[in-house]
C-alpha positions in Angstrom: -1.3 -31.5 9.2 -2.7 -30.6 12.5 -1.0 -30.4 15.7 -1.3 -33.7 17.8 -0.5 -34.7 21.5 3.1 -35.8 20.1 4.1 -32.4 19.5 5.7 -30.5 22.6 4.1 -27.7 24.5 6.0 -24.5 24.4 5.3 -21.3 26.6 5.5 -17.8 25.0 5.1 -15.1 27.4 2.5 -12.5 26.7 3.2 -8.6 26.4 1.2 -7.1 29.5 0.8 -3.7 27.9 -1.7 -4.8 25.4 -3.1 -8.2 26.0 -6.6 -7.0 25.1 -5.0 -6.0 21.4 -3.0 -9.2 21.1 -6.2 -11.5 22.0 -8.7 -9.5 20.2 -12.4 -9.4 20.6 -13.7 -13.1 21.9 -10.1 -14.2 21.4 -10.4 -13.7 17.5 -6.9 -13.0 17.1 -5.6 -16.3 19.0 -8.1 -18.3 16.8 -6.6 -16.4 13.6 -3.0 -17.6 15.0 -4.0 -21.0 15.2 -5.2 -21.3 11.6 -2.1 -19.3 10.2 0.6 -21.3 12.0 -1.0 -24.5 12.5 -0.9 -24.8 16.2 -3.0 -25.2 19.3 -3.0 -22.3 21.6 -4.2 -22.3 25.3 -3.7 -19.4 27.8 -2.4 -19.7 31.3 -2.0 -16.5 33.4 0.5 -14.4 31.3 1.6 -17.0 28.9 0.4 -18.7 25.8 0.6 -22.5 25.8 1.1 -23.7 22.4 1.4 -27.0 20.9 2.8 -27.7 17.3 5.8 -28.1 15.1 9.0 -26.1 16.6 9.3 -24.0 13.4 5.5 -23.0 13.5 5.8 -22.0 17.0 9.2 -20.1 16.3 7.0 -18.1 13.8 4.3 -17.3 16.3 6.7 -16.5 19.2 8.7 -13.9 17.0 5.3 -12.5 15.9 4.1 -12.1 19.8 7.9 -10.5 20.6 7.3 -8.0 17.8 3.9 -7.1 18.7 5.2 -6.7 22.3 7.8 -4.3 21.4 5.1 -2.2 19.3 2.8 -2.0 22.1 5.6 -0.9 24.6 6.7 1.7 22.1 3.1 3.2 22.3 2.0 2.1 18.7 -2.0 2.4 18.3 -2.9 -0.7 16.6 -6.1 -0.1 14.3 -8.7 -2.9 13.7 -7.3 -5.7 11.5 -3.6 -4.7 12.3 -2.9 -7.7 14.3 -4.2 -10.2 11.7 -2.3 -8.2 9.1 0.9 -8.6 11.2 0.3 -12.3 11.6 -0.3 -12.8 7.9 3.1 -10.9 7.3 5.0 -13.0 9.5 3.5 -16.4 8.4 4.5 -15.2 4.6 8.0 -14.0 5.7 9.3 -14.7 9.3 12.3 -12.4 8.8 9.7 -9.4 8.3 10.7 -6.4 10.7 6.9 -5.3 11.6 8.2 -2.0 13.5 9.8 -1.1 9.9 6.4 -2.3 8.2 4.0 -0.4 10.5 6.0 2.8 11.5 6.9 3.4 7.7 3.6 2.4 6.6 1.7 5.7 7.0 2.5 7.4 3.6 -0.1 10.4 4.0 0.7 12.4 7.0 -1.7 15.3 6.2 -4.2 13.2 4.4 -8.0 11.9 5.2 -6.6 8.5 6.2 -3.7 6.3 7.0 -2.7 4.1 4.0 -0.8 1.2 4.6 0.4 -1.6 2.5 -1.5 -5.1 3.5 0.9 -7.7 2.0 4.6 -8.1 1.6 4.3 -7.3 -2.1 2.6 -4.1 -1.5 5.5 -3.1 0.8 8.1 -4.2 -1.8 6.4 -1.9 -4.5 6.2 0.9 -2.0 10.1 0.4 -1.5 10.7 0.3 -5.1 9.0 3.5 -5.8 11.0 4.9 -3.0 14.4 3.5 -4.2 14.0 3.9 -8.0 13.0 6.5 -10.5 11.1 4.4 -12.7 8.7 1.6 -11.3 6.3 -0.7 -13.3 3.5 -2.2 -11.2 2.1 -5.4 -12.9 -0.7 -7.2 -11.4 -4.3 -8.6 -11.5 -7.1 -6.0 -10.8 -7.9 -4.7 -7.3 -4.3 -5.4 -5.8 -3.8 -1.7 -5.0 -1.4 -0.8 -8.1 -3.0 2.7 -8.9 -4.1 3.3 -5.2 -0.8 2.8 -3.6 0.9 4.8 -6.2 -1.4 7.7 -5.7 -0.9 7.3 -1.9 2.8 7.6 -2.5 2.6 10.3 -4.8 0.4 12.5 -2.3 2.9 11.4 0.1 5.7 13.0 -2.0 3.8 16.2 -2.8 2.8 16.9 0.9 6.4 16.2 2.1 7.8 18.7 -0.6 10.0 16.1 -2.2 8.3 16.7 -5.6 6.5 20.0 -6.9 3.5 18.5 -8.6 1.9 15.3 -9.4 1.2 14.7 -13.0 -1.6 12.1 -14.0 -1.8 10.2 -17.4 -3.9 7.5 -18.9 -4.7 6.2 -22.4 -8.0 7.6 -23.6 -9.4 3.9 -24.2 -13.0 3.0 -23.5 -13.8 -0.2 -21.8 -15.9 -1.6 -24.7 -18.5 1.1 -25.4 -17.7 4.2 -27.9 -18.7 7.4 -26.2 -18.2 9.7 -29.2 -16.9 13.3 -29.0 -17.1 14.6 -25.3 -17.9 18.1 -24.6 -15.8 20.8 -22.7 -12.0 21.7 -22.8 -9.2 19.5 -22.8 -9.4 18.3 -18.9 -13.1 17.8 -19.3 -12.8 15.5 -22.1 -10.2 13.3 -20.4 -11.6 13.4 -16.9 -13.9 10.3 -17.3 -10.6 8.3 -18.3 -8.9 9.7 -15.3 -11.8 9.1 -12.8 -9.8 6.2 -11.1 -7.0 8.3 -10.4 -9.3 11.0 -9.2 -11.4 8.6 -6.7 -8.0 7.5 -5.1 -7.1 11.1 -4.9 -10.3 12.6 -3.2 -10.0 9.3 -0.9 -6.7 10.6 0.5 -7.1 14.4 0.5 -10.0 16.7 1.3 -12.0 18.0 -1.6 -11.1 21.7 -1.1 -7.5 20.9 -1.1 -7.6 18.9 -4.2 -9.3 21.4 -5.9 -6.5 24.1 -4.9 -3.9 21.9 -5.9 -5.4 21.5 -9.2 -6.0 25.2 -9.6 -2.5 26.1 -9.1 -1.1 23.2 -11.2 0.4 21.2 -8.3 -1.7 18.2 -9.7 -1.7 18.2 -13.5 -3.7 16.1 -15.9 -1.4 15.4 -18.9 -3.2 13.3 -21.7 -0.6 11.0 -23.4 -1.4 12.4 -26.7 -0.2 15.8 -25.7 3.1 15.2 -24.0 5.2 14.8 -26.8 8.1 17.6 -26.6 7.7 17.9 -22.7 10.4 17.5 -20.0 8.6 16.9 -16.7 11.1 17.9 -14.1 10.7 17.6 -10.2 7.4 15.6 -10.8 5.8 12.4 -9.5 4.2 11.0 -12.7 1.7 7.9 -13.0 0.7 6.4 -16.0 -2.4 4.2 -15.2 -3.5 1.5 -17.5 -0.3 1.5 -19.3 -1.3 -1.9 -21.0 -3.4 0.1 -23.4 -0.5 2.2 -24.6 1.5 1.4 -28.0 5.1 0.7 -27.8 5.7 4.3 -29.3 3.6 6.0 -26.7 5.6 4.1 -23.9 8.7 5.3 -25.7 7.8 8.9 -25.5 6.3 8.5 -22.2 9.6 7.4 -20.6 11.6 10.0 -22.3 9.7 12.9 -20.8 10.9 12.4 -17.2 13.2 15.2 -16.3 15.7 15.8 -13.2 14.3 14.7 -9.6 11.1 13.1 -11.1 9.7 9.9 -10.7 7.6 7.5 -12.7 5.2 4.8 -11.9 3.6 2.9 -14.6 0.8 0.5 -13.8 -1.2 -2.0 -15.6 
């Protein structure tokens, strides 16, 4: 229900440090706030005049306050960060934006800053950090593989693990390609292309090649993992829905000391 004149008007102080960041280009962020929180917003000097339900105004006030703290602490907001923060507060008013944004950078030496874009993605990353085995289940395009790879690169760069192990069932998408030429790695490369795409998106090509050459990033087809013990490794099993129950049991028993496994599908 849209706000009406029957709702009280409340004043919310605006952080002076980053008023342009808060408003956005042509006040696009304020317009977004109105849609997300179902309120009417007008500006008056260093204050926002907000009309709407008390609970909705409380959410907006909490958002502005947390954004002000980040701005005062010198956080450099990238394009879209304010809108992302608003969506997160709309989903969960109790979220700590400082924790979300300051812990969101997962590839300190990589090509780009990788951050979760939703509450569930944040929970996914928290689960990976907290538990040794994590199952990521969801529709295509929700970031299961990409975020797992970003976390793996972060662990490798931060020396929390000594290698990344990538595994994926060799299952084609409908078409039969027949026998592929080359050695073992060349044969399975087409099936692991989505993992490579994410990897090259986060690290320079030369760095990836060096890591592959020295075995810090390893390709491990499920068919040849029997009998191995993977110690001090970050293991990603992609498209796990295509594995058999026997393959899954075999994979899960390969984990050794200091290893993490993320199974997506």
